[in-house]
C-alpha positions as a Python dict, from the first residue, in 0.01 Angstrom:
ca = {
    (1, 'M'): (0, 0, 0),
    (2, 'I'): (113, -41, -325),
    (3, 'T'): (344, -296, -223),
    (4, 'F'): (131, -475, -38),
    (5, 'F'): (-117, -515, -334),
    (6, 'A'): (183, -612, -565),
    (7, 'A'): (309, -861, -335),
    (8, 'L'): (-57, -1002, -322),
    (9, 'V'): (-110, -1009, -739),
    (10, 'I'): (237, -1202, -729),
    (11, 'L'): (125, -1480, -511),
    (12, 'I'): (-188, -1510, -698),
    (13, 'V'): (9, -1517, -1053),
    (14, 'G'): (242, -1698, -897),
    (15, 'Y'): (19, -2006, -839),
    (16, 'M'): (-124, -1973, -1145),
    (17, 'I'): (204, -1996, -1368),
    (18, 'Y'): (466, -2162, -1115),
    (19, 'G'): (241, -2371, -972),
    (20, 'K'): (159, -2517, -1325),
    (21, 'I'): (515, -2542, -1386),
    (22, 'V'): (593, -2755, -1056),
    (23, 'E'): (290, -2975, -1149),
    (24, 'K'): (440, -3012, -1469),
    (25, 'I'): (780, -3111, -1357),
    (26, 'F'): (579, -3359, -1125),
    (27, 'A'): (386, -3492, -1421),
    (28, 'P'): (75, -3631, -1224),
    (29, 'N'): (-119, -3935, -1375),
    (30, 'D'): (-421, -4113, -1344),
    (31, 'H'): (-340, -4416, -1161),
    (32, 'A'): (-595, -4491, -865),
    (33, 'T'): (-508, -4295, -540),
    (34, 'P'): (-485, -4474, -231),
    (35, 'A'): (-820, -4351, -86),
    (36, 'V'): (-985, -4496, -441),
    (37, 'A'): (-798, -4798, -459),
    (38, 'N'): (-775, -4920, -98),
    (39, 'P'): (-1019, -4744, 150),
    (40, 'D'): (-1020, -4827, 516),
    (41, 'G'): (-1310, -4595, 655),
    (42, 'V'): (-1051, -4443, 902),
    (43, 'D'): (-766, -4271, 756),
    (44, 'Y'): (-802, -4334, 374),
    (45, 'V'): (-1147, -4210, 296),
    (46, 'P'): (-1192, -4038, -30),
    (47, 'I'): (-1329, -3672, -1),
    (48, 'S'): (-1399, -3372, -222),
    (49, 'T'): (-1134, -3142, -369),
    (50, 'G'): (-1282, -2819, -175),
    (51, 'K'): (-1295, -2992, 114),
    (52, 'A'): (-968, -3136, 131),
    (53, 'F'): (-834, -2800, 40),
    (54, 'L'): (-976, -2634, 353),
    (55, 'I'): (-875, -2947, 571),
    (56, 'Q'): (-514, -2919, 423),
    (57, 'L'): (-547, -2505, 488),
    (58, 'L'): (-651, -2584, 841),
    (59, 'N'): (-375, -2859, 901),
    (60, 'I'): (-96, -2640, 789),
    (61, 'A'): (-220, -2322, 916),
    (62, 'G'): (-369, -2279, 1270),
    (63, 'L'): (-241, -1955, 1423),
    (64, 'G'): (91, -2002, 1189),
    (65, 'P'): (41, -1719, 935),
    (66, 'I'): (-131, -1504, 1211),
    (67, 'F'): (134, -1497, 1508),
    (68, 'G'): (437, -1582, 1277),
    (69, 'A'): (381, -1302, 1038),
    (70, 'I'): (304, -1038, 1334),
    (71, 'S'): (622, -1112, 1453),
    (72, 'G'): (814, -1120, 1143),
    (73, 'A'): (647, -778, 1112),
    (74, 'M'): (906, -630, 1372),
    (75, 'W'): (1152, -645, 1105),
    (76, 'G'): (940, -423, 861),
    (77, 'P'): (837, -464, 518),
    (78, 'S'): (1143, -666, 428),
    (79, 'V'): (931, -973, 552),
    (80, 'Y'): (719, -944, 271),
    (81, 'L'): (977, -1083, 65),
    (82, 'W'): (1022, -1351, 265),
    (83, 'I'): (656, -1437, 262),
    (84, 'V'): (611, -1390, -122),
    (85, 'C'): (940, -1587, -230),
    (86, 'G'): (911, -1808, 28),
    (87, 'T'): (580, -1914, -28),
    (88, 'L'): (605, -1983, -405),
    (89, 'L'): (964, -2084, -465),
    (90, 'A'): (998, -2306, -137),
    (91, 'G'): (693, -2350, 108),
    (92, 'A'): (438, -2426, -206),
    (93, 'V'): (702, -2675, -374),
    (94, 'H'): (790, -2858, -7),
    (95, 'D'): (399, -2890, 56),
    (96, 'F'): (298, -3015, -288),
    (97, 'M'): (624, -3250, -305),
    (98, 'S'): (560, -3392, 75),
    (99, 'G'): (169, -3453, -47),
    (100, 'M'): (234, -3605, -374),
    (101, 'L'): (527, -3815, -244),
    (102, 'S'): (320, -3955, 23),
    (103, 'E'): (72, -3997, -229),
    (104, 'R'): (271, -4214, -445),
    (105, 'N'): (380, -4440, -192),
    (106, 'D'): (39, -4544, -36),
    (107, 'G'): (-15, -4237, 176),
    (108, 'A'): (281, -4295, 360),
    (109, 'S'): (370, -4056, 652),
    (110, 'I'): (665, -3794, 585),
    (111, 'S'): (910, -4017, 811),
    (112, 'E'): (868, -4307, 573),
    (113, 'V'): (880, -4116, 272),
    (114, 'T'): (1208, -3933, 355),
    (115, 'G'): (1363, -4284, 462),
    (116, 'K'): (1300, -4430, 136),
    (117, 'Y'): (1481, -4140, -67),
    (118, 'L'): (1713, -4067, 195),
    (119, 'G'): (1850, -4410, 330),
    (120, 'P'): (1791, -4602, 628),
    (121, 'V'): (1980, -4398, 909),
    (122, 'M'): (1790, -4099, 821),
    (123, 'H'): (1485, -4294, 786),
    (124, 'N'): (1493, -4410, 1180),
    (125, 'V'): (1592, -4042, 1224),
    (126, 'M'): (1288, -3898, 1116),
    (127, 'R'): (1063, -4141, 1262),
    (128, 'V'): (1198, -4010, 1593),
    (129, 'F'): (1247, -3662, 1488),
    (130, 'S'): (848, -3613, 1354),
    (131, 'V'): (682, -3792, 1654),
    (132, 'V'): (855, -3533, 1863),
    (133, 'L'): (815, -3251, 1673),
    (134, 'L'): (431, -3355, 1625),
    (135, 'V'): (387, -3400, 1987),
    (136, 'M'): (555, -3029, 2068),
    (137, 'V'): (345, -2890, 1819),
    (138, 'G'): (16, -3037, 2003),
    (139, 'V'): (143, -2947, 2327),
    (140, 'V'): (188, -2559, 2192),
    (141, 'F'): (-161, -2553, 2029),
    (142, 'M'): (-313, -2685, 2329),
    (143, 'V'): (-150, -2497, 2624),
    (144, 'G'): (-232, -2155, 2411),
    (145, 'P'): (-614, -2164, 2355),
    (146, 'A'): (-619, -2305, 2733),
    (147, 'G'): (-475, -2015, 2884),
    (148, 'L'): (-716, -1753, 2688),
    (149, 'L'): (-1036, -1964, 2776),
    (150, 'A'): (-931, -1955, 3139),
    (151, 'R'): (-908, -1591, 3102),
    (152, 'L'): (-1247, -1557, 2962),
    (153, 'T'): (-1431, -1814, 3204),
    (154, 'P'): (-1508, -1854, 3569),
    (155, 'E'): (-1222, -1906, 3806),
    (156, 'W'): (-1263, -2281, 3868),
    (157, 'L'): (-1249, -2344, 3474),
    (158, 'D'): (-865, -2266, 3499),
    (159, 'I'): (-603, -2358, 3241),
    (160, 'R'): (-559, -2708, 3385),
    (161, 'V'): (-935, -2769, 3338),
    (162, 'W'): (-945, -2648, 2955),
    (163, 'T'): (-628, -2830, 2867),
    (164, 'V'): (-820, -3149, 3005),
    (165, 'I'): (-1097, -3050, 2777),
    (166, 'I'): (-927, -2991, 2476),
    (167, 'L'): (-693, -3298, 2524),
    (168, 'I'): (-1050, -3483, 2553),
    (169, 'Y'): (-1154, -3351, 2175),
    (170, 'Y'): (-793, -3421, 2053),
    (171, 'F'): (-853, -3767, 2169),
    (172, 'L'): (-1150, -3831, 1970),
    (173, 'A'): (-990, -3621, 1668),
    (174, 'T'): (-681, -3845, 1694),
    (175, 'L'): (-920, -4174, 1712),
    (176, 'L'): (-1209, -4159, 1485),
    (177, 'P'): (-1242, -4173, 1090),
    (178, 'I'): (-1105, -3842, 929),
    (179, 'D'): (-1492, -3799, 810),
    (180, 'K'): (-1651, -3801, 1157),
    (181, 'I'): (-1511, -3472, 1314),
    (182, 'I'): (-1207, -3324, 1118),
    (183, 'G'): (-1405, -3376, 776),
    (184, 'R'): (-1739, -3223, 893),
    (185, 'V'): (-1583, -2920, 1095),
    (186, 'Y'): (-1251, -2810, 946),
    (187, 'P'): (-1414, -2654, 632),
    (188, 'L'): (-1609, -2417, 849),
    (189, 'F'): (-1281, -2329, 1062),
    (190, 'G'): (-1124, -2308, 736),
    (191, 'I'): (-1340, -2015, 626),
    (192, 'L'): (-1332, -1847, 987),
    (193, 'L'): (-965, -1831, 901),
    (194, 'I'): (-996, -1668, 552),
    (195, 'L'): (-1270, -1427, 679),
    (196, 'M'): (-1070, -1320, 965),
    (197, 'A'): (-798, -1219, 680),
    (198, 'I'): (-1021, -1054, 465),
    (199, 'G'): (-1186, -848, 752),
    (200, 'I'): (-839, -738, 867),
    (201, 'A'): (-731, -650, 527),
    (202, 'I'): (-1004, -463, 449),
    (203, 'G'): (-1024, -284, 818),
    (204, 'T'): (-628, -187, 742),
    (205, 'I'): (-705, -56, 401),
    (206, 'I'): (-998, 158, 541),
    (207, 'H'): (-789, 305, 844),
    (208, 'S'): (-516, 352, 602),
    (209, 'G'): (-535, 706, 644),
    (210, 'E'): (-393, 724, 999),
    (211, 'R'): (-219, 395, 1002),
    (212, 'P'): (-66, 381, 649),
    (213, 'M'): (81, 84, 485),
    (214, 'M'): (416, 74, 460),
    (215, 'E'): (603, 56, 128),
    (216, 'L'): (895, -194, 93),
    (217, 'T'): (1245, -110, 235),
    (218, 'L'): (1502, -372, 311),
    (219, 'K'): (1630, -213, 612),
    (220, 'N'): (1641, -402, 930),
    (221, 'L'): (1388, -202, 1137),
    (222, 'F'): (1374, -426, 1436),
    (223, 'P'): (1303, -207, 1723),
    (224, 'G'): (1628, -212, 1951),
    (225, 'T'): (1725, 9, 2271),
    (226, 'V'): (1872, 347, 2241),
    (227, 'D'): (2104, 433, 2545),
    (228, 'S'): (2001, 805, 2655),
    (229, 'V'): (2366, 873, 2712),
    (230, 'T'): (2564, 767, 2422),
    (231, 'G'): (2249, 734, 2183),
    (232, 'K'): (2406, 391, 2077),
    (233, 'V'): (2136, 107, 1969),
    (234, 'T'): (2184, -227, 2098),
    (235, 'G'): (1945, -538, 2057),
    (236, 'V'): (1864, -527, 1713),
    (237, 'R'): (1819, -860, 1579),
    (238, 'P'): (1959, -954, 1240),
    (239, 'I'): (1709, -1033, 940),
    (240, 'W'): (1888, -1339, 847),
    (241, 'P'): (1846, -1615, 990),
    (242, 'L'): (1601, -1510, 1277),
    (243, 'M'): (1319, -1355, 1049),
    (244, 'F'): (1323, -1719, 806),
    (245, 'I'): (1278, -1908, 1129),
    (246, 'T'): (1005, -1682, 1269),
    (247, 'V'): (800, -1669, 979),
    (248, 'A'): (782, -2045, 933),
    (249, 'C'): (392, -2073, 840),
    (250, 'G'): (350, -1840, 552),
    (251, 'A'): (675, -1912, 386),
    (252, 'I'): (801, -2258, 446),
    (253, 'S'): (731, -2495, 755),
    (254, 'G'): (827, -2865, 777),
    (255, 'F'): (552, -2914, 1006),
    (256, 'H'): (328, -2895, 702),
    (257, 'A'): (504, -3197, 556),
    (258, 'T'): (376, -3394, 844),
    (259, 'Q'): (-1, -3285, 777),
    (260, 'S'): (4, -3349, 382),
    (261, 'P'): (-17, -3735, 446),
    (262, 'I'): (-325, -3677, 596),
    (263, 'V'): (-480, -3528, 313),
    (264, 'S'): (-283, -3754, 57),
    (265, 'R'): (-478, -4058, 185),
    (266, 'C'): (-817, -3858, 101),
    (267, 'I'): (-747, -3711, -226),
    (268, 'K'): (-931, -3857, -529),
    (269, 'S'): (-706, -3794, -819),
    (270, 'E'): (-320, -3701, -839),
    (271, 'R'): (-444, -3401, -1068),
    (272, 'E'): (-607, -3222, -775),
    (273, 'G'): (-253, -3202, -595),
    (274, 'R'): (-168, -2866, -739),
    (275, 'K'): (-506, -2722, -592),
    (276, 'I'): (-490, -2883, -282),
    (277, 'F'): (-122, -2866, -178),
    (278, 'Y'): (34, -2589, -354),
    (279, 'G'): (-295, -2401, -354),
    (280, 'A'): (-341, -2444, 23),
    (281, 'M'): (32, -2316, 100),
    (282, 'V'): (-20, -2001, -137),
    (283, 'A'): (-364, -1931, 56),
    (284, 'E'): (-170, -1956, 404),
    (285, 'G'): (93, -1715, 229),
    (286, 'I'): (-175, -1467, 113),
    (287, 'I'): (-320, -1477, 473),
    (288, 'A'): (46, -1412, 668),
    (289, 'L'): (91, -1132, 403),
    (290, 'I'): (-222, -962, 511),
    (291, 'W'): (-146, -1036, 906),
    (292, 'A'): (222, -890, 858),
    (293, 'A'): (93, -574, 656),
    (294, 'A'): (-165, -493, 908),
    (295, 'A'): (89, -526, 1198),
    (296, 'V'): (356, -285, 1060),
    (297, 'A'): (89, -10, 982),
    (298, 'F'): (-65, -88, 1297),
    (299, 'F'): (199, -58, 1512),
    (300, 'W'): (435, 192, 1361),
    (301, 'N'): (461, 469, 1565),
    (302, 'K'): (196, 733, 1466),
    (303, 'D'): (357, 1046, 1610),
    (304, 'G'): (676, 1036, 1450),
    (305, 'A'): (877, 1003, 1768),
    (306, 'G'): (1106, 740, 1589),
    (307, 'T'): (1020, 440, 1814),
    (308, 'G'): (934, 250, 1501),
    (309, 'L'): (785, -96, 1573),
    (310, 'S'): (848, -75, 1933),
    (311, 'A'): (487, -87, 2070),
    (312, 'L'): (480, -432, 1836),
    (313, 'K'): (799, -567, 2033),
    (314, 'A'): (654, -442, 2404),
    (315, 'I'): (339, -622, 2326),
    (316, 'G'): (553, -956, 2273),
    (317, 'G'): (494, -982, 1901),
    (318, 'G'): (250, -1232, 1738),
    (319, 'N'): (23, -1352, 2025),
    (320, 'S'): (-327, -1352, 2140),
    (321, 'N'): (-302, -962, 2265),
    (322, 'S'): (-164, -830, 1954),
    (323, 'V'): (-458, -1009, 1776),
    (324, 'Y'): (-727, -895, 1973),
    (325, 'D'): (-584, -569, 1982),
    (326, 'M'): (-578, -501, 1586),
    (327, 'C'): (-904, -676, 1559),
    (328, 'V'): (-1069, -434, 1813),
    (329, 'A'): (-920, -155, 1646),
    (330, 'L'): (-940, -226, 1285),
    (331, 'L'): (-1299, -405, 1296),
    (332, 'G'): (-1459, -232, 1575),
    (333, 'K'): (-1731, -418, 1824),
    (334, 'F'): (-1735, -722, 1580),
    (335, 'G'): (-1334, -749, 1598),
    (336, 'G'): (-1349, -871, 1969),
    (337, 'P'): (-1560, -1200, 1913),
    (338, 'I'): (-1353, -1269, 1593),
    (339, 'A'): (-1027, -1231, 1707),
    (340, 'L'): (-1100, -1465, 2035),
    (341, 'L'): (-1301, -1746, 1831),
    (342, 'G'): (-1028, -1749, 1567),
    (343, 'V'): (-756, -1723, 1845),
    (344, 'I'): (-890, -2010, 2024),
    (345, 'V'): (-1006, -2238, 1728),
    (346, 'C'): (-729, -2243, 1485),
    (347, 'P'): (-445, -2350, 1729),
    (348, 'I'): (-677, -2622, 1828),
    (349, 'T'): (-731, -2731, 1463),
    (350, 'S'): (-357, -2747, 1410),
    (351, 'G'): (-303, -2946, 1763),
    (352, 'D'): (-534, -3219, 1697),
    (353, 'T'): (-404, -3302, 1341),
    (354, 'A'): (-86, -3295, 1487),
    (355, 'F'): (-160, -3553, 1743),
    (356, 'R'): (-328, -3772, 1457),
    (357, 'G'): (6, -3713, 1236),
    (358, 'A'): (202, -3870, 1526),
    (359, 'R'): (-19, -4177, 1520),
    (360, 'M'): (11, -4225, 1185),
    (361, 'T'): (348, -4195, 1194),
    (362, 'I'): (375, -4471, 1447),
    (363, 'F'): (158, -4715, 1306),
    (364, 'D'): (339, -4655, 953),
    (365, 'W'): (638, -4693, 1183),
    (366, 'F'): (538, -5063, 1334),
    (367, 'K'): (313, -5168, 1038),
    (368, 'L'): (9, -5154, 1262),
    (369, 'D'): (-317, -5179, 1132),
    (370, 'E'): (-524, -4849, 1170),
    (371, 'K'): (-877, -5030, 1101),
    (372, 'K'): (-848, -5204, 1463),
    (373, 'I'): (-977, -4927, 1732),
    (374, 'R'): (-819, -5115, 2005),
    (375, 'V'): (-491, -5086, 1813),
    (376, 'R'): (-548, -4736, 1767),
    (377, 'L'): (-645, -4667, 2144),
    (378, 'S'): (-341, -4847, 2257),
    (379, 'V'): (-112, -4562, 2046),
    (380, 'A'): (-351, -4257, 2083),
    (381, 'V'): (-393, -4265, 2481),
    (382, 'P'): (19, -4273, 2556),
    (383, 'L'): (63, -3990, 2308),
    (384, 'L'): (-189, -3780, 2464),
    (385, 'L'): (-65, -3845, 2818),
    (386, 'I'): (244, -3769, 2712),
    (387, 'G'): (149, -3420, 2567),
    (388, 'Y'): (-49, -3348, 2873),
    (389, 'G'): (285, -3442, 3064),
    (390, 'I'): (458, -3195, 2840),
    (391, 'S'): (240, -2929, 2899),
    (392, 'F'): (347, -2846, 3235),
    (393, 'I'): (707, -2713, 3071),
    (394, 'N'): (705, -2331, 3017),
    (395, 'Y'): (540, -2279, 2710),
    (396, 'N'): (839, -2059, 2552),
    (397, 'V'): (1114, -2325, 2603),
    (398, 'V'): (871, -2570, 2409),
    (399, 'W'): (843, -2296, 2135),
    (400, 'R'): (1184, -2211, 2081),
    (401, 'Y'): (1284, -2576, 2005),
    (402, 'F'): (1005, -2600, 1791),
    (403, 'S'): (1119, -2364, 1582),
    (404, 'W'): (1447, -2449, 1449),
    (405, 'S'): (1336, -2802, 1452),
    (406, 'N'): (1044, -2722, 1231),
    (407, 'Q'): (1249, -2561, 935),
    (408, 'T'): (1503, -2810, 977),
    (409, 'L'): (1226, -3085, 889),
    (410, 'A'): (1137, -2872, 592),
    (411, 'M'): (1515, -2903, 485),
    (412, 'I'): (1537, -3259, 521),
    (413, 'V'): (1175, -3297, 318),
    (414, 'L'): (1311, -3108, 46),
    (415, 'W'): (1663, -3310, 7),
    (416, 'A'): (1425, -3604, -28),
    (417, 'A'): (1224, -3465, -274),
    (418, 'S'): (1539, -3355, -466),
    (419, 'V'): (1658, -3729, -458),
    (420, 'Y'): (1305, -3866, -589),
    (421, 'L'): (1296, -3573, -899),
    (422, 'A'): (1669, -3646, -981),
    (423, 'T'): (1607, -4060, -971),
    (424, 'N'): (1246, -4138, -1105),
    (425, 'Y'): (1245, -3949, -1456),
    (426, 'G'): (1482, -4134, -1677),
    (427, 'P'): (1831, -4033, -1730),
    (428, 'N'): (1816, -3680, -1717),
    (429, 'P'): (1820, -3571, -1349),
    (430, 'N'): (1769, -3162, -1395),
    (431, 'R'): (1390, -3202, -1280),
    (432, 'C'): (1563, -3201, -952),
    (433, 'W'): (1656, -2826, -917),
    (434, 'L'): (1312, -2740, -873),
    (435, 'T'): (1387, -2865, -509),
    (436, 'V'): (1775, -2858, -465),
    (437, 'V'): (1760, -2483, -456),
    (438, 'P'): (1510, -2402, -158),
    (439, 'A'): (1678, -2724, 6),
    (440, 'T'): (2019, -2554, -11),
    (441, 'F'): (1890, -2220, 109),
    (442, 'M'): (1680, -2393, 404),
    (443, 'S'): (1998, -2585, 488),
    (444, 'A'): (2196, -2259, 521),
    (445, 'V'): (1909, -2099, 727),
    (446, 'S'): (1892, -2397, 956),
    (447, 'I'): (2240, -2426, 1028),
    (448, 'T'): (2314, -2067, 1056),
    (449, 'Y'): (2031, -2063, 1361),
    (450, 'L'): (2162, -2361, 1497),
    (451, 'L'): (2504, -2178, 1532),
    (452, 'Y'): (2378, -1859, 1619),
    (453, 'A'): (2063, -1875, 1835),
    (454, 'P'): (2117, -1872, 2215),
    (455, 'E'): (1878, -2178, 2308),
    (456, 'C'): (2098, -2389, 2047),
    (457, 'F'): (2545, -2341, 2024),
    (458, 'N'): (2484, -1956, 2110),
    (459, 'I'): (2749, -1813, 1901),
    (460, 'G'): (2577, -1525, 1820),
    (461, 'A'): (2645, -1397, 2227),
    (462, 'H'): (2989, -1310, 2091),
    (463, 'G'): (2831, -1012, 1920),
    (464, 'T'): (2954, -937, 1529),
    (465, 'T'): (3203, -1187, 1539),
    (466, 'G'): (2982, -1446, 1659),
    (467, 'L'): (2719, -1349, 1359),
    (468, 'T'): (2975, -1365, 1099),
    (469, 'V'): (3097, -1720, 1231),
    (470, 'S'): (2714, -1835, 1192),
    (471, 'Y'): (2667, -1675, 848),
    (472, 'V'): (2967, -1835, 714),
    (473, 'G'): (2906, -2191, 903),
    (474, 'G'): (2566, -2183, 769),
    (475, 'V'): (2677, -2145, 411),
    (476, 'V'): (2950, -2362, 408),
    (477, 'V'): (2772, -2635, 547),
    (478, 'A'): (2463, -2616, 322),
    (479, 'C'): (2746, -2614, 33),
    (480, 'V'): (2888, -2926, 185),
    (481, 'F'): (2526, -3073, 139),
    (482, 'L'): (2486, -2973, -200),
    (483, 'A'): (2812, -3129, -299),
    (484, 'I'): (2703, -3483, -133),
    (485, 'F'): (2399, -3468, -325),
    (486, 'L'): (2569, -3362, -686),
    (487, 'L'): (2854, -3643, -600),
    (488, 'T'): (2596, -3916, -519),
    (489, 'T'): (2236, -3885, -632),
    (490, 'Y'): (2274, -3636, -928),
    (491, 'R'): (2588, -3815, -1048),
    (492, 'N'): (2476, -4160, -1056),
    (493, 'P'): (2079, -4156, -1038),
    (494, 'A'): (2057, -4518, -1141),
    (495, 'K'): (2224, -4624, -827),
    (496, 'S'): (1978, -4452, -596),
    (497, 'L'): (1695, -4569, -793),
    (498, 'E'): (1799, -4915, -748),
    (499, 'R'): (1825, -4856, -393),
    (500, 'Q'): (1506, -4702, -390),
    (501, 'Q'): (1319, -5004, -550),
    (502, 'N'): (1399, -5199, -269),
    (503, 'V'): (1236, -5043, -12),
    (504, 'D'): (827, -5114, 26),
    (505, 'I'): (691, -4857, 274),
    (506, 'S'): (331, -4891, 154),
    (507, 'R'): (45, -5080, 376),
    (508, 'K'): (71, -5417, 190),
    (509, 'A'): (440, -5452, 288),
    (510, 'A'): (317, -5512, 665),
    (511, 'H'): (143, -5837, 542),
}
């Protein structure tokens, strides 16, 4: 329990200290934000700081810090380190920079922002990449709750019926002005997400006598399979890079960069950025820490049989079943309804803004006018129909490819932020190290996973040799990315800045 509370304190203190350092490096000013300077009544609508924080939290969180954190718990308490360090040094920095860079570029989508700082080739790559990623997120968070609702309702309300019902809601949330649905219901759902986490934390502490919280160990506790004859253990998955991909929301997630522009178009002052963008990510980190710690305590074998976290692996890691079991056991008769409500509502609140983000990306790409409902319809309808078609593909296949692309997007955004910090603050480029370090780290994570994972190059199938090759390959490519940045942008920031100044990604560029 000491480790849990220490990690919790570090997250809170880290927000107050490191968050202010990040803010000071970025240097917010008092210029009029896009929502104040040019409101349009659809996407650019000024909202209060508190409401913006809760909307951002729901946009980036959903079920990510719950399912991902519980799955990460299969590696044991080492996941606490990734949640704490990843949140403060990488995830919150990533979310802050993506939100503030969007705000300084007239609320532009992340594909436009990265294109401005990384060049025209990456610009077009990110446009396609972002739309595909957002549609995949929307599909994942449409099928999941639809399946659970189908289990809880009469047989004629099957998964297809619920998928269509959720799709209709997505249509409205994608199409209507942000203050009509999202601005009204998200604060309530945000409070629900926080209350779920608080309830689980209290329940875990109350039951600590029978289900004690484990203290920190760096040992890989992923449950393998023990051969009954030889005693040899197989199937233990490595912490690097798998845990760093599994626990995305709650540490660092590229998906957040696609959501931050939604709120950057609504903030009333740059000085709100730390509270909204950095703060929401720290809040998500706290939620993930609670669920990870609770899962390790709840599923660790209680009888000393040496089975470790096998029960968590057997139930499939983080999913609706594990969340339901934990809530019922730890919260009693009130746990079930809370779990079901949260498991249903939270993914829907990520799915709707995923499709909205895809619509905004396309609008920025082709410089369309979001004030015309006919134009919004012409983009929203095809997007949702494509999403419905993809929903017939196996859910697990979609999620596997999302995991890697999600962290790859985080890597790209951090490199874009590094270019901005190195070039926009006078001749001294050293502010960029704030994002260069996590960008290099995430490059190693992403490339290592790309080489190792079965859905990618599957070098990991060759056992220890494949794992070593994946490790070396990931580190080498990350060093190459760093060298390219140092030899181009860092060495000659003026040239990079000159190119940026010739790129206009604001709304006025459409006219």
